[in-house]
VEXDREN-2710 file (C-alpha; in Angstrom, 1 decimal):
% VEXDREN-2710
k/r/px/py/pz
1/UNK/-154.0/91.7/-42.2
2/UNK/-151.2/93.0/-44.3
3/UNK/-150.3/95.6/-41.8
4/UNK/-150.3/93.0/-39.0
5/UNK/-148.1/90.8/-41.0
6/UNK/-145.7/93.6/-41.8
7/UNK/-145.6/94.5/-38.1
8/UNK/-144.8/90.9/-37.2
9/UNK/-142.0/90.7/-39.8
10/UNK/-140.6/94.0/-38.6
11/UNK/-140.5/92.8/-35.0
12/UNK/-138.9/89.5/-36.1
13/UNK/-136.2/91.4/-38.0
14/UNK/-135.6/93.6/-35.0
15/UNK/-135.3/90.6/-32.8
16/UNK/-132.9/88.8/-35.2
17/UNK/-130.9/92.0/-35.4
18/UNK/-130.6/92.3/-31.7
19/UNK/-129.7/88.7/-31.4
20/UNK/-127.0/89.1/-34.1
21/UNK/-125.5/92.0/-32.2
22/UNK/-125.3/89.9/-29.0
23/UNK/-124.0/86.8/-30.7
24/UNK/-120.8/85.5/-32.3
25/UNK/-119.8/82.5/-34.3
26/UNK/-117.6/79.7/-32.9
27/UNK/-114.7/80.9/-35.0
28/UNK/-115.1/84.5/-33.6
29/UNK/-115.3/83.1/-30.0
30/UNK/-112.2/81.0/-30.5
31/UNK/-110.3/83.9/-32.0
32/UNK/-111.3/86.2/-29.2
33/UNK/-110.0/83.7/-26.6
34/UNK/-106.8/83.3/-28.5
35/UNK/-106.3/87.0/-28.6
36/UNK/-106.9/87.2/-24.8
37/UNK/-104.3/84.5/-24.3
38/UNK/-101.9/86.3/-26.6
39/UNK/-102.3/89.5/-24.7
40/UNK/-101.7/87.6/-21.4
41/UNK/-98.5/86.1/-22.9
42/UNK/-97.3/89.6/-24.0
43/UNK/-97.9/91.1/-20.6
44/UNK/-96.4/88.1/-18.7
45/UNK/-94.2/86.3/-21.2
46/UNK/-91.8/84.7/-18.6
47/UNK/-92.2/82.0/-16.0
48/UNK/-92.8/83.2/-12.5
49/UNK/-92.5/80.0/-10.5
50/UNK/-89.0/80.5/-9.1
51/UNK/-87.6/83.3/-6.9
52/UNK/-84.1/84.3/-7.9
53/UNK/-82.8/84.7/-4.3
54/UNK/-81.2/81.3/-4.3
55/UNK/-79.1/82.3/-7.3
56/UNK/-77.3/85.0/-5.4
57/UNK/-76.4/88.5/-6.6
58/UNK/-77.6/89.1/-10.2
59/UNK/-78.1/91.9/-12.6
60/UNK/-81.9/91.4/-12.9
61/UNK/-85.2/93.2/-13.6
62/UNK/-86.5/94.5/-10.3
63/UNK/-89.7/95.9/-8.9
64/UNK/-90.5/98.0/-5.8
65/UNK/-93.8/97.2/-4.1
66/UNK/-95.4/100.5/-3.0
67/UNK/-98.3/98.6/-1.4
68/UNK/-96.1/96.6/1.0
69/UNK/-93.5/99.3/1.4
70/UNK/-95.0/102.7/0.9
71/UNK/-92.5/105.6/1.0
72/UNK/-93.2/108.3/3.6
73/UNK/-94.8/111.6/2.6
74/UNK/-91.8/113.5/4.0
75/UNK/-88.7/112.6/2.0
76/UNK/-86.5/113.2/5.1
77/UNK/-88.3/110.6/7.1
78/UNK/-86.5/107.2/7.5
79/UNK/-87.4/104.6/4.9
80/UNK/-86.3/101.0/4.3
81/UNK/-86.3/100.3/0.6
82/UNK/-86.8/96.9/-0.9
83/UNK/-86.8/95.3/-4.3
84/UNK/-88.3/92.0/-5.6
85/UNK/-87.5/89.9/-8.6
86/UNK/-89.8/89.4/-11.6
87/UNK/-91.3/86.1/-10.4
88/UNK/-92.1/87.5/-6.9
89/UNK/-93.6/90.6/-8.5
90/UNK/-96.2/88.4/-10.2
91/UNK/-96.7/85.5/-7.8
92/UNK/-96.4/87.4/-4.5
93/UNK/-97.3/91.0/-5.3
94/UNK/-99.4/90.6/-8.5
95/UNK/-102.3/92.6/-7.1
96/UNK/-100.2/95.3/-5.5
97/UNK/-99.0/98.7/-6.8
98/UNK/-95.6/98.0/-8.3
99/UNK/-92.9/100.2/-9.8
100/UNK/-90.6/98.6/-12.4
101/UNK/-87.0/99.6/-11.8
102/UNK/-85.7/97.6/-14.7
103/UNK/-82.2/96.2/-14.4
104/UNK/-80.0/96.7/-11.3
105/UNK/-76.7/94.9/-10.8
106/UNK/-75.5/92.7/-7.9
107/UNK/-79.0/92.5/-6.3
108/UNK/-80.6/89.7/-4.3
109/UNK/-84.4/89.6/-4.1
110/UNK/-85.8/91.0/-0.9
111/UNK/-89.2/89.2/-1.0
112/UNK/-89.9/87.4/2.3
113/UNK/-87.0/89.2/4.0
114/UNK/-87.0/91.6/7.0
115/UNK/-87.2/94.6/4.5
116/UNK/-90.8/93.7/3.8
117/UNK/-93.7/93.2/6.2
118/UNK/-94.7/89.8/7.4
119/UNK/-98.1/90.3/5.7
120/UNK/-96.4/89.9/2.4
121/UNK/-94.7/86.5/2.5
122/UNK/-92.8/84.9/-0.4
123/UNK/-94.9/82.2/-1.9
124/UNK/-92.2/80.7/-4.1
125/UNK/-89.4/79.7/-1.8
126/UNK/-89.4/76.8/0.7
127/UNK/-90.2/77.7/4.3
128/UNK/-87.3/76.4/6.4
129/UNK/-89.6/75.8/9.4
130/UNK/-92.4/73.9/7.6
131/UNK/-90.5/72.5/4.7
132/UNK/-93.4/73.6/2.5
133/UNK/-93.4/76.1/-0.3
134/UNK/-94.6/79.5/0.6
135/UNK/-95.1/81.5/3.8
136/UNK/-91.5/82.7/3.9
137/UNK/-91.2/85.9/6.1
138/UNK/-88.5/87.7/8.1
139/UNK/-85.6/86.0/6.4
140/UNK/-82.2/87.9/6.7
141/UNK/-81.8/90.4/3.9
142/UNK/-78.8/90.7/1.7
143/UNK/-76.5/93.3/3.3
144/UNK/-74.6/94.0/0.0
145/UNK/-77.7/95.2/-1.9
146/UNK/-77.5/98.8/-2.9
147/UNK/-80.5/101.1/-3.0
148/UNK/-81.2/104.5/-4.6
149/UNK/-84.2/106.8/-4.8
150/UNK/-85.7/104.6/-7.5
151/UNK/-86.9/102.1/-4.9
152/UNK/-89.2/104.8/-3.4
153/UNK/-90.6/105.6/-6.9
154/UNK/-88.4/108.7/-7.3
155/UNK/-86.3/109.2/-10.5
156/UNK/-83.9/111.5/-12.2
157/UNK/-82.0/114.5/-10.9
158/UNK/-85.3/116.4/-10.6
159/UNK/-86.4/113.8/-8.0
160/UNK/-89.8/113.3/-9.6
161/UNK/-92.3/110.6/-8.7
162/UNK/-92.7/108.4/-11.7
163/UNK/-96.1/108.0/-13.2
164/UNK/-96.2/106.0/-16.5
165/UNK/-99.5/107.6/-17.5
166/UNK/-98.5/111.2/-17.0
167/UNK/-94.7/110.9/-17.8
168/UNK/-93.6/113.0/-20.7
169/UNK/-90.4/112.9/-22.7
170/UNK/-87.7/110.3/-22.9
171/UNK/-85.7/108.8/-20.1
172/UNK/-82.3/107.1/-20.2
173/UNK/-80.6/104.9/-17.6
174/UNK/-77.2/105.7/-16.5
175/UNK/-74.5/103.0/-16.7
176/UNK/-73.9/103.7/-13.0
177/UNK/-70.4/104.1/-11.5
178/UNK/-71.1/103.6/-7.8
179/UNK/-74.0/103.7/-5.4
180/UNK/-75.8/106.8/-4.3
181/UNK/-74.1/106.7/-0.9
182/UNK/-70.7/107.2/-2.6
183/UNK/-71.9/110.1/-4.8
184/UNK/-73.0/108.0/-7.8
185/UNK/-76.6/107.5/-8.9
186/UNK/-77.0/103.7/-8.6
187/UNK/-78.2/103.3/-12.2
188/UNK/-80.8/106.0/-12.0
189/UNK/-83.0/107.1/-14.9
190/UNK/-82.8/110.7/-16.3
191/UNK/-85.0/112.9/-18.4
192/UNK/-83.2/114.3/-21.5
193/UNK/-84.0/117.8/-20.3
194/UNK/-82.5/117.2/-16.8
195/UNK/-79.3/115.9/-18.4
196/UNK/-78.6/119.2/-20.0
197/UNK/-79.9/121.2/-17.1
198/UNK/-83.2/122.4/-18.4
199/UNK/-86.4/122.6/-16.4
200/UNK/-88.7/119.6/-16.9
201/UNK/-91.4/122.0/-18.2
202/UNK/-89.2/122.6/-21.3
203/UNK/-90.8/119.6/-22.9
204/UNK/-94.3/121.0/-22.6
205/UNK/-93.1/124.4/-24.0
206/UNK/-91.3/122.6/-26.9
207/UNK/-94.5/120.6/-27.8
208/UNK/-96.5/123.9/-27.9
209/UNK/-93.9/125.5/-30.2
210/UNK/-93.9/122.4/-32.3
211/UNK/-97.7/122.5/-32.6
212/UNK/-97.7/126.2/-33.4
213/UNK/-95.1/125.7/-36.1
214/UNK/-97.0/122.8/-37.6
215/UNK/-100.1/125.0/-37.9
216/UNK/-98.1/127.8/-39.5
217/UNK/-96.5/125.5/-42.1
218/UNK/-99.5/123.4/-42.8
219/UNK/-100.7/125.8/-45.5
220/UNK/-97.5/125.7/-47.6
221/UNK/-97.0/121.9/-47.4
222/UNK/-93.6/122.1/-45.6
223/UNK/-92.6/119.3/-43.3
224/UNK/-91.9/120.1/-39.7
225/UNK/-88.3/119.1/-38.7
226/UNK/-87.2/121.8/-36.3
227/UNK/-88.7/124.8/-34.6
228/UNK/-86.8/127.8/-33.3
229/UNK/-86.4/128.1/-29.5
230/UNK/-86.5/131.4/-27.8
231/UNK/-83.7/130.5/-25.4
232/UNK/-80.0/130.7/-26.5
233/UNK/-81.1/130.7/-30.1
234/UNK/-81.0/126.9/-30.2
235/UNK/-83.3/124.7/-32.4
236/UNK/-85.7/122.1/-31.1
237/UNK/-84.8/118.9/-32.8
238/UNK/-87.7/116.5/-33.3
239/UNK/-86.8/112.8/-33.0
240/UNK/-89.6/110.1/-33.4
241/UNK/-92.2/112.8/-32.7
242/UNK/-90.5/113.8/-29.4
243/UNK/-88.5/117.1/-29.0
244/UNK/-84.9/116.7/-28.1
245/UNK/-83.5/119.4/-25.9
246/UNK/-80.6/121.5/-27.3
247/UNK/-77.2/120.0/-26.4
248/UNK/-78.5/116.5/-26.0
249/UNK/-77.1/114.1/-28.6
250/UNK/-79.2/112.2/-31.1
251/UNK/-80.1/108.7/-30.0
252/UNK/-78.3/107.1/-33.0
253/UNK/-75.0/108.7/-31.9
254/UNK/-74.6/106.9/-28.6
255/UNK/-75.1/103.5/-27.0
256/UNK/-75.4/104.7/-23.4
257/UNK/-74.3/107.4/-21.0
258/UNK/-72.7/108.1/-17.6
259/UNK/-74.6/110.8/-15.7
260/UNK/-73.0/113.9/-14.2
261/UNK/-73.3/112.5/-10.7
262/UNK/-71.2/109.4/-11.5
263/UNK/-68.7/111.5/-13.5
264/UNK/-68.2/113.8/-10.6
265/UNK/-67.8/110.8/-8.3
266/UNK/-65.1/109.4/-10.7
267/UNK/-63.3/112.5/-12.0
268/UNK/-60.6/110.4/-13.7
269/UNK/-63.1/109.4/-16.4
270/UNK/-63.6/113.1/-17.5
271/UNK/-60.4/112.9/-19.5
272/UNK/-62.1/110.5/-22.1
273/UNK/-64.7/113.1/-23.1
274/UNK/-64.4/113.6/-26.9
275/UNK/-61.9/110.8/-27.4
276/UNK/-62.3/107.6/-29.4
277/UNK/-65.5/105.8/-28.3
278/UNK/-66.9/108.9/-26.5
279/UNK/-68.9/111.9/-27.4
280/UNK/-68.0/115.5/-26.4
281/UNK/-69.1/116.4/-22.9
282/UNK/-72.7/117.2/-22.4
283/UNK/-72.8/120.0/-19.8
284/UNK/-75.6/121.0/-17.5
285/UNK/-76.7/124.4/-18.5
286/UNK/-76.8/125.6/-14.9
287/UNK/-73.1/124.9/-14.7
288/UNK/-72.0/125.8/-18.2
289/UNK/-74.2/128.2/-20.1
290/UNK/-72.4/127.6/-23.4
291/UNK/-71.5/123.9/-23.6
292/UNK/-70.3/124.3/-27.2
293/UNK/-67.9/127.1/-26.2
294/UNK/-66.5/124.9/-23.5
295/UNK/-65.9/122.1/-26.0
296/UNK/-64.3/124.4/-28.5
297/UNK/-62.0/125.7/-25.8
298/UNK/-60.9/122.1/-25.1
299/UNK/-60.3/121.6/-28.8
300/UNK/-58.1/124.7/-28.9
301/UNK/-56.1/123.2/-26.1
302/UNK/-55.6/120.0/-28.1
303/UNK/-54.3/122.1/-31.1
304/UNK/-51.6/123.6/-28.9
305/UNK/-50.2/120.3/-27.8
306/UNK/-47.1/119.2/-29.7
307/UNK/-47.2/115.6/-28.6
308/UNK/-49.5/113.1/-30.2
309/UNK/-52.3/111.5/-28.2
310/UNK/-52.0/107.8/-28.4
311/UNK/-55.5/106.4/-29.1
312/UNK/-56.5/102.8/-29.3
313/UNK/-56.3/102.8/-33.1
314/UNK/-52.7/103.9/-33.1
315/UNK/-51.9/101.1/-35.6
316/UNK/-53.1/103.5/-38.4
317/UNK/-50.3/106.0/-37.5
318/UNK/-47.7/103.3/-37.5
319/UNK/-48.8/102.1/-40.9
320/UNK/-48.6/105.7/-42.3
321/UNK/-45.1/106.0/-40.9
322/UNK/-44.1/102.7/-42.5
323/UNK/-45.4/103.8/-45.8
324/UNK/-43.4/107.0/-45.5
325/UNK/-46.5/109.2/-46.1
326/UNK/-48.0/112.0/-44.1
327/UNK/-51.4/110.2/-43.7
328/UNK/-54.3/112.2/-42.3
329/UNK/-54.6/112.0/-38.5
330/UNK/-57.9/111.3/-37.0
331/UNK/-60.0/114.4/-35.9
332/UNK/-59.8/113.4/-32.3
333/UNK/-55.9/113.4/-32.3
334/UNK/-53.9/116.5/-31.5
335/UNK/-51.7/117.9/-34.2
336/UNK/-49.3/120.9/-34.4
337/UNK/-50.1/124.2/-36.0
338/UNK/-46.9/124.2/-38.1
339/UNK/-44.6/121.5/-39.4
340/UNK/-43.1/121.0/-36.0
341/UNK/-42.0/117.4/-35.6
342/UNK/-44.6/115.5/-33.6
343/UNK/-42.9/113.3/-31.1
344/UNK/-44.3/109.9/-30.2
345/UNK/-45.7/109.1/-26.8
346/UNK/-43.3/108.6/-24.1
347/UNK/-42.2/105.1/-23.3
348/UNK/-40.1/103.5/-20.6
349/UNK/-37.0/102.0/-22.3
350/UNK/-35.0/99.2/-20.8
351/UNK/-31.4/99.6/-22.2
352/UNK/-29.5/96.4/-22.9
353/UNK/-27.0/95.5/-20.2
354/UNK/-23.6/93.8/-20.6
355/UNK/-22.2/90.9/-18.8
356/UNK/-18.7/90.5/-17.4
357/UNK/-17.3/89.7/-20.9
358/UNK/-18.6/92.9/-22.3
359/UNK/-21.3/91.2/-24.4
360/UNK/-24.9/92.5/-24.2
361/UNK/-27.7/90.3/-22.9
362/UNK/-30.1/91.6/-25.5
363/UNK/-29.9/93.3/-28.9
364/UNK/-33.4/94.8/-28.7
365/UNK/-35.2/97.3/-26.5
366/UNK/-38.2/96.3/-24.5
367/UNK/-40.9/99.0/-24.2
368/UNK/-43.5/99.1/-21.4
369/UNK/-46.9/100.5/-22.4
370/UNK/-47.4/104.2/-21.8
371/UNK/-50.5/105.9/-20.4
372/UNK/-52.9/106.9/-23.1
373/UNK/-54.4/109.9/-21.2
374/UNK/-51.3/111.4/-19.6
375/UNK/-50.9/113.9/-22.5
376/UNK/-54.5/114.9/-22.7
377/UNK/-55.4/118.5/-21.7
378/UNK/-57.1/119.1/-18.4
379/UNK/-60.8/118.1/-18.6
380/UNK/-63.5/120.7/-17.8
381/UNK/-64.3/121.2/-14.1
382/UNK/-68.0/121.9/-14.7
383/UNK/-70.4/119.0/-14.2
384/UNK/-71.2/117.1/-17.4
385/UNK/-72.5/113.8/-18.6
386/UNK/-70.4/111.4/-20.6
387/UNK/-72.0/109.7/-23.6
388/UNK/-70.3/106.6/-25.1
389/UNK/-70.5/104.5/-28.2
390/UNK/-70.7/100.7/-28.6
391/UNK/-66.9/100.2/-28.6
392/UNK/-66.1/102.6/-25.7
393/UNK/-64.5/99.8/-23.6
394/UNK/-61.7/99.4/-26.0
395/UNK/-60.6/103.0/-25.6
396/UNK/-59.8/102.8/-21.9
397/UNK/-56.2/103.0/-20.9
398/UNK/-55.1/99.9/-19.0
399/UNK/-51.7/101.0/-17.9
400/UNK/-50.7/100.2/-14.3
401/UNK/-51.8/103.7/-13.1
402/UNK/-55.2/103.6/-14.8
403/UNK/-56.3/100.0/-14.5
404/UNK/-57.2/100.2/-10.8
405/UNK/-59.9/102.7/-11.7
406/UNK/-61.5/100.2/-14.1
407/UNK/-61.1/97.2/-11.8
408/UNK/-63.6/98.5/-9.3
409/UNK/-66.2/99.0/-12.1
410/UNK/-66.3/95.7/-14.0
411/UNK/-69.0/97.1/-16.3
412/UNK/-66.3/99.3/-17.8
413/UNK/-64.1/96.3/-18.7
414/UNK/-66.7/93.8/-20.1
415/UNK/-70.3/93.9/-21.2
416/UNK/-72.5/92.7/-18.4
417/UNK/-74.7/89.7/-18.4
418/UNK/-78.3/90.2/-17.3
419/UNK/-80.4/87.5/-15.8
420/UNK/-83.6/86.8/-17.7
421/UNK/-86.4/84.5/-16.8
422/UNK/-87.2/81.6/-19.0
423/UNK/-90.2/82.0/-21.4
424/UNK/-93.4/80.4/-20.2
425/UNK/-94.4/77.2/-22.0
426/UNK/-97.3/79.0/-23.8
427/UNK/-95.0/81.8/-25.0
428/UNK/-92.3/79.4/-26.2
429/UNK/-94.9/77.3/-28.0
430/UNK/-96.3/80.3/-29.7
431/UNK/-92.9/81.5/-30.8
432/UNK/-92.1/78.1/-32.2
433/UNK/-95.3/78.1/-34.1
434/UNK/-94.3/81.4/-35.7
435/UNK/-97.6/83.1/-35.1
436/UNK/-99.4/84.0/-31.9
437/UNK/-102.9/83.8/-33.4
438/UNK/-102.3/81.4/-36.2
439/UNK/-101.8/78.4/-34.1
440/UNK/-103.5/76.6/-31.1
441/UNK/-100.0/76.1/-29.5
442/UNK/-100.3/77.0/-25.9
443/UNK/-104.1/77.6/-26.1
444/UNK/-106.6/76.4/-23.5
445/UNK/-107.5/73.4/-25.6
446/UNK/-103.8/72.5/-25.9
447/UNK/-103.2/72.8/-22.2
448/UNK/-106.4/70.8/-21.5
449/UNK/-105.2/67.9/-23.7
450/UNK/-101.9/67.9/-21.9
451/UNK/-103.6/67.9/-18.5
452/UNK/-105.8/65.1/-19.6
453/UNK/-102.8/63.0/-20.6
454/UNK/-101.3/63.4/-17.2
455/UNK/-104.4/62.6/-15.2
456/UNK/-105.3/59.3/-13.4
457/UNK/-106.6/56.9/-15.9
458/UNK/-110.0/56.4/-14.2
459/UNK/-110.5/60.1/-13.8
460/UNK/-109.5/60.7/-17.4
461/UNK/-112.0/58.1/-18.7
462/UNK/-114.8/59.6/-16.5
463/UNK/-113.9/63.1/-17.9
464/UNK/-114.1/61.9/-21.5
465/UNK/-117.4/60.2/-20.8
466/UNK/-118.8/63.4/-19.3
467/UNK/-117.6/65.3/-22.3
468/UNK/-119.2/62.9/-24.7
469/UNK/-122.5/63.0/-22.8
470/UNK/-122.5/66.8/-23.0
471/UNK/-121.7/66.6/-26.7
472/UNK/-124.8/64.3/-27.2
473/UNK/-126.9/66.9/-25.5
474/UNK/-125.6/69.8/-27.5
475/UNK/-125.5/68.3/-31.0
476/UNK/-129.3/68.4/-31.6
477/UNK/-129.3/72.0/-30.4
478/UNK/-126.7/73.2/-32.8
479/UNK/-128.2/71.1/-35.6
480/UNK/-131.5/72.9/-35.2
481/UNK/-129.8/76.3/-35.8
482/UNK/-127.7/75.0/-38.6
483/UNK/-130.7/73.8/-40.5
484/UNK/-132.7/76.9/-40.0
485/UNK/-129.8/79.3/-40.8
486/UNK/-130.4/81.2/-37.5
487/UNK/-127.5/82.8/-35.6
488/UNK/-127.0/81.4/-32.1
489/UNK/-127.2/84.1/-29.5
490/UNK/-126.0/84.1/-25.9
491/UNK/-129.6/84.0/-24.7
492/UNK/-130.2/80.9/-26.8
493/UNK/-127.3/79.1/-25.1
494/UNK/-128.4/80.2/-21.6
495/UNK/-131.9/79.0/-22.3
496/UNK/-130.8/75.6/-23.6
497/UNK/-128.6/75.0/-20.5
498/UNK/-131.4/76.0/-18.3
499/UNK/-133.6/73.5/-20.0
500/UNK/-131.0/70.8/-19.6
501/UNK/-130.9/71.5/-15.9
502/UNK/-134.6/71.5/-15.8
503/UNK/-134.8/74.8/-13.8
504/UNK/-136.7/77.0/-16.2
505/UNK/-140.3/77.2/-17.5
506/UNK/-143.1/74.7/-17.6
507/UNK/-141.2/72.6/-20.1
508/UNK/-138.6/72.0/-17.5
509/UNK/-141.2/70.9/-15.0
510/UNK/-142.9/68.6/-17.5
511/UNK/-139.5/67.1/-18.4
512/UNK/-138.8/66.5/-14.7
513/UNK/-142.2/64.9/-14.1
514/UNK/-141.7/62.6/-17.1
515/UNK/-138.5/61.5/-15.6
516/UNK/-140.5/60.5/-12.5
517/UNK/-139.5/63.3/-10.3
518/UNK/-141.9/66.1/-9.7
519/UNK/-140.8/69.2/-7.8
520/UNK/-138.6/67.4/-5.3
521/UNK/-136.8/65.5/-8.0
522/UNK/-136.3/68.7/-9.9
523/UNK/-134.6/70.3/-7.0
524/UNK/-132.3/67.2/-6.5
525/UNK/-131.5/67.2/-10.2
526/UNK/-130.6/70.9/-10.2
527/UNK/-128.3/70.4/-7.3
528/UNK/-126.5/67.5/-9.1
529/UNK/-125.4/69.7/-12.0
END
């Protein structure tokens, strides 16, 4: 008997253990639901109920739908690119294969236009024919939209197809000085390796060298910072765990960059390389095997110039002159080798004129602003990318000869404003609460209460009564487990609801018969739930 009792206890313990593994407390269930809602808010934090087409050209986050508009296998075949806004990417193309293009300027959403098939209508705009929301197809597209290779899921100078899962290394977006049809890049994205002219496979080789060096230094406790490269004697800098190719600046040293394509399409901007607000030129190795030597040659040219370069911060020079001291000139200014007098930048002087009585009309001289870059040495002719700092816009010359170059690129004059969708109600409520998981703000319960308050009064009362009826049925069930100390499993809940419906086991049949039903009544009762 003892052995039979032990066996029964063992089976009971195994059963309780299995039930415990397949069960969770109410608090655990609520927390899991809140976590799912938080993940959903993180993935889709913004509202997606309004298409941006009615707002006109914007600098906005764009997506290319590969499902609706697949690029041809042959790159030379004709292709009609298209881009959709954030809202349409979710509401109209949510189940499609999308490529995020990030921000593009002066773009109007193409969803529901002739650039996309009629099988993919815009569900957010009003149909002009029906007057109803949705079903918008074949509307005229925006002729001023500019497209580049990104819209066919192709990026960088290496023209690779982007795959987020297999992509290696870091990519930076060019500021963009003109569309691809004019020789620019159209705000393309570039690998760090491709900017300096290295093969994309350099990243894999650098990671192998880094791993090999880590193994060799693990025994002596040294920390891995750089590893020697075999090519050109350069060192592989490691930044945030990712190798930085030689010649590419550190991410803390620049705010953005203009790619070699855009620089070549706008050669006037080459003169600013190495001046205030800009880093030295970053050459493509294929065009300039020794970028540093090229920059040193440019610095030597600066040393031979006997006239001072007028930078934006020329007020420091004036202050030094006023004090009567030979204050240090900034490193980016040119200076003479000897004590030769440095002449100020040339200015146009308006001499005072005299009237008929011999008196002068003015006792002062009015000076027109001079060109800041007219005395700079000739820039390199090899292709290079131009990296800039946060304050680079203040360094541009705005003289009558230079300003027209800036006027056609407003992004060089002022920082651009980018359109951003409003946060969804649940995301905004969670942010206001200060914690995503520490509050029920924006939860299903919260939204259910809001929906109940806006319902028709009769339906709301019926809903509350149904909820109370369900509560009365469940209270004894939960009380039984609470008194016995047992854990409620998923099977227990399923069995209880089956019993409430009367569709399981003899007990259900007896309960139906007691209610005066029998088999026919049980079927009718089951259909009613």
